ZAGU-975373 format. One record per residue (C-alpha): residue number from 0; x negated, y, z. Coordinates in steps of 0.1 Angstrom, whole numbers, padded with zeros to 4 digits. Last residue first. Example, Ala and Ser with C-alpha at 12.3 -4.5 7.8 and 13.67 -1.06 7.14 Angstrom:
# ZAGU-975373
r seq = 1; c1 = -0137; c2 = -0011; c3 = 0071
r seq = 0; c1 = -0123; c2 = -0045; c3 = 0078
END
This chain:
# ZAGU-975373
r seq = 228; c1 = 0954; c2 = 1865; c3 = -1827
r seq = 227; c1 = 0925; c2 = 1866; c3 = -1852
r seq = 226; c1 = 0893; c2 = 1851; c3 = -1839
r seq = 225; c1 = 0862; c2 = 1869; c3 = -1826
r seq = 224; c1 = 0831; c2 = 1848; c3 = -1821
r seq = 223; c1 = 0806; c2 = 1838; c3 = -1795
r seq = 222; c1 = 0829; c2 = 1819; c3 = -1772
r seq = 221; c1 = 0864; c2 = 1828; c3 = -1785
r seq = 220; c1 = 0871; c2 = 1865; c3 = -1781
r seq = 219; c1 = 0903; c2 = 1879; c3 = -1793
r seq = 218; c1 = 0911; c2 = 1899; c3 = -1825
r seq = 217; c1 = 0941; c2 = 1921; c3 = -1832
r seq = 216; c1 = 0919; c2 = 1952; c3 = -1825
r seq = 215; c1 = 0882; c2 = 1945; c3 = -1827
r seq = 214; c1 = 0864; c2 = 1922; c3 = -1803
r seq = 213; c1 = 0840; c2 = 1935; c3 = -1777
r seq = 212; c1 = 0802; c2 = 1934; c3 = -1776
r seq = 211; c1 = 0773; c2 = 1935; c3 = -1751
r seq = 210; c1 = 0745; c2 = 1956; c3 = -1738
r seq = 209; c1 = 0756; c2 = 1990; c3 = -1752
r seq = 208; c1 = 0774; c2 = 2001; c3 = -1721
r seq = 207; c1 = 0805; c2 = 2012; c3 = -1741
r seq = 206; c1 = 0807; c2 = 1978; c3 = -1760
r seq = 205; c1 = 0791; c2 = 1972; c3 = -1793
r seq = 204; c1 = 0815; c2 = 1961; c3 = -1821
r seq = 203; c1 = 0833; c2 = 1929; c3 = -1832
r seq = 202; c1 = 0851; c2 = 1917; c3 = -1863
r seq = 201; c1 = 0820; c2 = 1896; c3 = -1873
r seq = 200; c1 = 0797; c2 = 1887; c3 = -1845
r seq = 199; c1 = 0774; c2 = 1912; c3 = -1826
r seq = 198; c1 = 0741; c2 = 1896; c3 = -1816
r seq = 197; c1 = 0727; c2 = 1920; c3 = -1790
r seq = 196; c1 = 0690; c2 = 1925; c3 = -1796
r seq = 195; c1 = 0667; c2 = 1910; c3 = -1769
r seq = 194; c1 = 0650; c2 = 1931; c3 = -1742
r seq = 193; c1 = 0624; c2 = 1911; c3 = -1723
r seq = 192; c1 = 0615; c2 = 1902; c3 = -1687
r seq = 191; c1 = 0642; c2 = 1876; c3 = -1681
r seq = 190; c1 = 0667; c2 = 1884; c3 = -1709
r seq = 189; c1 = 0680; c2 = 1920; c3 = -1707
r seq = 188; c1 = 0703; c2 = 1931; c3 = -1735
r seq = 187; c1 = 0697; c2 = 1953; c3 = -1765
r seq = 186; c1 = 0720; c2 = 1974; c3 = -1786
r seq = 185; c1 = 0715; c2 = 2004; c3 = -1764
r seq = 184; c1 = 0680; c2 = 2004; c3 = -1749
r seq = 183; c1 = 0671; c2 = 1979; c3 = -1722
r seq = 182; c1 = 0667; c2 = 1990; c3 = -1686
r seq = 181; c1 = 0637; c2 = 1995; c3 = -1663
r seq = 180; c1 = 0627; c2 = 1997; c3 = -1626
r seq = 179; c1 = 0630; c2 = 1959; c3 = -1622
r seq = 178; c1 = 0655; c2 = 1961; c3 = -1593
r seq = 177; c1 = 0653; c2 = 1986; c3 = -1565
r seq = 176; c1 = 0642; c2 = 2022; c3 = -1559
r seq = 175; c1 = 0659; c2 = 2033; c3 = -1591
r seq = 174; c1 = 0647; c2 = 2061; c3 = -1614
r seq = 173; c1 = 0648; c2 = 2043; c3 = -1647
r seq = 172; c1 = 0620; c2 = 2035; c3 = -1672
r seq = 171; c1 = 0628; c2 = 2024; c3 = -1707
r seq = 170; c1 = 0632; c2 = 1991; c3 = -1727
r seq = 169; c1 = 0630; c2 = 1984; c3 = -1764
r seq = 168; c1 = 0597; c2 = 1966; c3 = -1759
r seq = 167; c1 = 0592; c2 = 1956; c3 = -1723
r seq = 166; c1 = 0585; c2 = 1980; c3 = -1694
r seq = 165; c1 = 0558; c2 = 1967; c3 = -1670
r seq = 164; c1 = 0561; c2 = 1988; c3 = -1638
r seq = 163; c1 = 0526; c2 = 1998; c3 = -1626
r seq = 162; c1 = 0518; c2 = 1988; c3 = -1591
r seq = 161; c1 = 0515; c2 = 2014; c3 = -1563
r seq = 160; c1 = 0499; c2 = 1998; c3 = -1533
r seq = 159; c1 = 0509; c2 = 1991; c3 = -1497
r seq = 158; c1 = 0521; c2 = 1955; c3 = -1504
r seq = 157; c1 = 0541; c2 = 1966; c3 = -1535
r seq = 156; c1 = 0553; c2 = 2001; c3 = -1540
r seq = 155; c1 = 0566; c2 = 2006; c3 = -1577
r seq = 154; c1 = 0550; c2 = 2027; c3 = -1604
r seq = 153; c1 = 0564; c2 = 2043; c3 = -1635
r seq = 152; c1 = 0571; c2 = 2076; c3 = -1618
r seq = 151; c1 = 0546; c2 = 2082; c3 = -1590
r seq = 150; c1 = 0548; c2 = 2061; c3 = -1559
r seq = 149; c1 = 0559; c2 = 2074; c3 = -1525
r seq = 148; c1 = 0542; c2 = 2084; c3 = -1493
r seq = 147; c1 = 0548; c2 = 2088; c3 = -1456
r seq = 146; c1 = 0552; c2 = 2051; c3 = -1450
r seq = 145; c1 = 0586; c2 = 2053; c3 = -1435
r seq = 144; c1 = 0598; c2 = 2081; c3 = -1413
r seq = 143; c1 = 0585; c2 = 2116; c3 = -1406
r seq = 142; c1 = 0593; c2 = 2126; c3 = -1442
r seq = 141; c1 = 0575; c2 = 2154; c3 = -1460
r seq = 140; c1 = 0562; c2 = 2130; c3 = -1487
r seq = 139; c1 = 0526; c2 = 2124; c3 = -1498
r seq = 138; c1 = 0518; c2 = 2111; c3 = -1533
r seq = 137; c1 = 0510; c2 = 2077; c3 = -1549
r seq = 136; c1 = 0492; c2 = 2067; c3 = -1581
r seq = 135; c1 = 0463; c2 = 2054; c3 = -1561
r seq = 134; c1 = 0473; c2 = 2046; c3 = -1525
r seq = 133; c1 = 0480; c2 = 2072; c3 = -1498
r seq = 132; c1 = 0466; c2 = 2064; c3 = -1464
r seq = 131; c1 = 0482; c2 = 2087; c3 = -1439
r seq = 130; c1 = 0456; c2 = 2102; c3 = -1416
r seq = 129; c1 = 0461; c2 = 2096; c3 = -1379
r seq = 128; c1 = 0472; c2 = 2123; c3 = -1355
r seq = 127; c1 = 0466; c2 = 2113; c3 = -1319
r seq = 126; c1 = 0485; c2 = 2109; c3 = -1287
r seq = 125; c1 = 0503; c2 = 2076; c3 = -1296
r seq = 124; c1 = 0501; c2 = 2076; c3 = -1334
r seq = 123; c1 = 0516; c2 = 2108; c3 = -1349
r seq = 122; c1 = 0512; c2 = 2107; c3 = -1388
r seq = 121; c1 = 0489; c2 = 2129; c3 = -1409
r seq = 120; c1 = 0490; c2 = 2142; c3 = -1445
r seq = 119; c1 = 0508; c2 = 2173; c3 = -1435
r seq = 118; c1 = 0498; c2 = 2185; c3 = -1400
r seq = 117; c1 = 0509; c2 = 2165; c3 = -1370
r seq = 116; c1 = 0534; c2 = 2178; c3 = -1345
r seq = 115; c1 = 0532; c2 = 2191; c3 = -1310
r seq = 114; c1 = 0553; c2 = 2195; c3 = -1278
r seq = 113; c1 = 0551; c2 = 2158; c3 = -1269
r seq = 112; c1 = 0576; c2 = 2160; c3 = -1254
r seq = 111; c1 = 0604; c2 = 2185; c3 = -1251
r seq = 110; c1 = 0606; c2 = 2223; c3 = -1253
r seq = 109; c1 = 0605; c2 = 2228; c3 = -1291
r seq = 108; c1 = 0587; c2 = 2251; c3 = -1315
r seq = 107; c1 = 0559; c2 = 2226; c3 = -1322
r seq = 106; c1 = 0522; c2 = 2233; c3 = -1315
r seq = 105; c1 = 0498; c2 = 2220; c3 = -1341
r seq = 104; c1 = 0480; c2 = 2188; c3 = -1350
r seq = 103; c1 = 0450; c2 = 2178; c3 = -1371
r seq = 102; c1 = 0430; c2 = 2172; c3 = -1339
r seq = 101; c1 = 0452; c2 = 2166; c3 = -1309
r seq = 100; c1 = 0473; c2 = 2192; c3 = -1291
r seq = 99; c1 = 0472; c2 = 2189; c3 = -1253
r seq = 98; c1 = 0502; c2 = 2208; c3 = -1241
r seq = 97; c1 = 0494; c2 = 2228; c3 = -1209
r seq = 96; c1 = 0515; c2 = 2218; c3 = -1179
r seq = 95; c1 = 0543; c2 = 2240; c3 = -1165
r seq = 94; c1 = 0554; c2 = 2228; c3 = -1131
r seq = 93; c1 = 0586; c2 = 2215; c3 = -1115
r seq = 92; c1 = 0578; c2 = 2179; c3 = -1121
r seq = 91; c1 = 0568; c2 = 2184; c3 = -1157
r seq = 90; c1 = 0578; c2 = 2213; c3 = -1178
r seq = 89; c1 = 0558; c2 = 2218; c3 = -1210
r seq = 88; c1 = 0533; c2 = 2245; c3 = -1219
r seq = 87; c1 = 0520; c2 = 2260; c3 = -1252
r seq = 86; c1 = 0547; c2 = 2286; c3 = -1254
r seq = 85; c1 = 0556; c2 = 2297; c3 = -1219
r seq = 84; c1 = 0576; c2 = 2274; c3 = -1196
r seq = 83; c1 = 0612; c2 = 2283; c3 = -1188
r seq = 82; c1 = 0629; c2 = 2296; c3 = -1157
r seq = 81; c1 = 0662; c2 = 2296; c3 = -1138
r seq = 80; c1 = 0662; c2 = 2259; c3 = -1129
r seq = 79; c1 = 0692; c2 = 2250; c3 = -1151
r seq = 78; c1 = 0724; c2 = 2269; c3 = -1151
r seq = 77; c1 = 0733; c2 = 2306; c3 = -1145
r seq = 76; c1 = 0709; c2 = 2317; c3 = -1172
r seq = 75; c1 = 0691; c2 = 2350; c3 = -1168
r seq = 74; c1 = 0657; c2 = 2334; c3 = -1175
r seq = 73; c1 = 0625; c2 = 2338; c3 = -1155
r seq = 72; c1 = 0590; c2 = 2332; c3 = -1170
r seq = 71; c1 = 0566; c2 = 2303; c3 = -1168
r seq = 70; c1 = 0528; c2 = 2299; c3 = -1169
r seq = 69; c1 = 0525; c2 = 2295; c3 = -1131
r seq = 68; c1 = 0557; c2 = 2283; c3 = -1114
r seq = 67; c1 = 0588; c2 = 2304; c3 = -1108
r seq = 66; c1 = 0605; c2 = 2300; c3 = -1074
r seq = 65; c1 = 0638; c2 = 2316; c3 = -1078
r seq = 64; c1 = 0644; c2 = 2341; c3 = -1050
r seq = 63; c1 = 0676; c2 = 2336; c3 = -1029
r seq = 62; c1 = 0706; c2 = 2359; c3 = -1033
r seq = 61; c1 = 0732; c2 = 2362; c3 = -1005
r seq = 60; c1 = 0766; c2 = 2351; c3 = -0993
r seq = 59; c1 = 0761; c2 = 2314; c3 = -1001
r seq = 58; c1 = 0731; c2 = 2311; c3 = -1024
r seq = 57; c1 = 0733; c2 = 2331; c3 = -1056
r seq = 56; c1 = 0701; c2 = 2330; c3 = -1076
r seq = 55; c1 = 0673; c2 = 2355; c3 = -1079
r seq = 54; c1 = 0647; c2 = 2363; c3 = -1106
r seq = 53; c1 = 0671; c2 = 2386; c3 = -1125
r seq = 52; c1 = 0694; c2 = 2403; c3 = -1100
r seq = 51; c1 = 0722; c2 = 2385; c3 = -1083
r seq = 50; c1 = 0758; c2 = 2394; c3 = -1091
r seq = 49; c1 = 0784; c2 = 2414; c3 = -1072
r seq = 48; c1 = 0821; c2 = 2414; c3 = -1064
r seq = 47; c1 = 0850; c2 = 2433; c3 = -1079
r seq = 46; c1 = 0861; c2 = 2441; c3 = -1114
r seq = 45; c1 = 0839; c2 = 2456; c3 = -1140
r seq = 44; c1 = 0804; c2 = 2470; c3 = -1135
r seq = 43; c1 = 0795; c2 = 2443; c3 = -1110
r seq = 42; c1 = 0777; c2 = 2454; c3 = -1079
r seq = 41; c1 = 0740; c2 = 2445; c3 = -1080
r seq = 40; c1 = 0721; c2 = 2419; c3 = -1060
r seq = 39; c1 = 0686; c2 = 2416; c3 = -1045
r seq = 38; c1 = 0699; c2 = 2423; c3 = -1010
r seq = 37; c1 = 0736; c2 = 2417; c3 = -1004
r seq = 36; c1 = 0765; c2 = 2438; c3 = -1018
r seq = 35; c1 = 0792; c2 = 2440; c3 = -0992
r seq = 34; c1 = 0829; c2 = 2437; c3 = -1001
r seq = 33; c1 = 0849; c2 = 2446; c3 = -0969
r seq = 32; c1 = 0853; c2 = 2482; c3 = -0980
r seq = 31; c1 = 0872; c2 = 2471; c3 = -1010
r seq = 30; c1 = 0896; c2 = 2450; c3 = -0988
r seq = 29; c1 = 0901; c2 = 2479; c3 = -0964
r seq = 28; c1 = 0909; c2 = 2503; c3 = -0992
r seq = 27; c1 = 0934; c2 = 2478; c3 = -1006
r seq = 26; c1 = 0951; c2 = 2473; c3 = -0972
r seq = 25; c1 = 0954; c2 = 2510; c3 = -0968
r seq = 24; c1 = 0970; c2 = 2514; c3 = -1002
r seq = 23; c1 = 0995; c2 = 2486; c3 = -0995
r seq = 22; c1 = 1007; c2 = 2499; c3 = -0960
r seq = 21; c1 = 1033; c2 = 2524; c3 = -0971
r seq = 20; c1 = 1044; c2 = 2506; c3 = -1003
r seq = 19; c1 = 1050; c2 = 2474; c3 = -0983
r seq = 18; c1 = 1070; c2 = 2493; c3 = -0956
r seq = 17; c1 = 1092; c2 = 2509; c3 = -0982
r seq = 16; c1 = 1099; c2 = 2475; c3 = -0998
r seq = 15; c1 = 1108; c2 = 2460; c3 = -0964
r seq = 14; c1 = 1133; c2 = 2488; c3 = -0958
r seq = 13; c1 = 1148; c2 = 2484; c3 = -0992
r seq = 12; c1 = 1154; c2 = 2447; c3 = -0985
r seq = 11; c1 = 1169; c2 = 2454; c3 = -0951
r seq = 10; c1 = 1197; c2 = 2475; c3 = -0966
r seq = 9; c1 = 1198; c2 = 2511; c3 = -0952
r seq = 8; c1 = 1230; c2 = 2517; c3 = -0931
r seq = 7; c1 = 1252; c2 = 2546; c3 = -0942
r seq = 6; c1 = 1250; c2 = 2578; c3 = -0922
r seq = 5; c1 = 1283; c2 = 2589; c3 = -0904
r seq = 4; c1 = 1299; c2 = 2620; c3 = -0918
r seq = 3; c1 = 1299; c2 = 2649; c3 = -0895
r seq = 2; c1 = 1333; c2 = 2668; c3 = -0893
r seq = 1; c1 = 1332; c2 = 2705; c3 = -0892
r seq = 0; c1 = 1360; c2 = 2723; c3 = -0872
END
């Protein structure tokens, strides 16, 4: 006589796992089927969901058209107003207004006011380009700040003019925007507006800068002389 062995009970955890595996594919299909692509949108190439076509912006569960003013074009940016003004126009109150370029000016590659720059030799004054007055012995610079000009070498700006720098005998020009604009040669020292020879006492020698003296070894300075230590 054959004896039938009783079946072992299946643990509850294994039963739950089998049920999940059974219903998971159906749930996934149902979820995918629930994703609806609205008008003026395209399903994403990767992942789930959709994105609005160019010229439209996401609004709730759909895509609303972006209102683009005249003389503008749509952008694909997810921020901002979704459009930009064409070259020669600036945004103002949701519109694109033509840039009024004054005489001796030109359109600038920037999207903020005033949208133009002055040609070389001119400076922006309110809504016009005014000629820069360069004095004699001066020349134009490319700076948007300051006077717009500099003096030639050997001249110094004073009250809107370029005045010649008076270099004394035994002096030479230096490229410094401050001071007298000159220095004394080696062996001479500045005294008011002149260069006087350095009086080197006995047992002394010219210093490294050349405008004074130092005592020799074993000697120390005492007023205008060098005395033995």
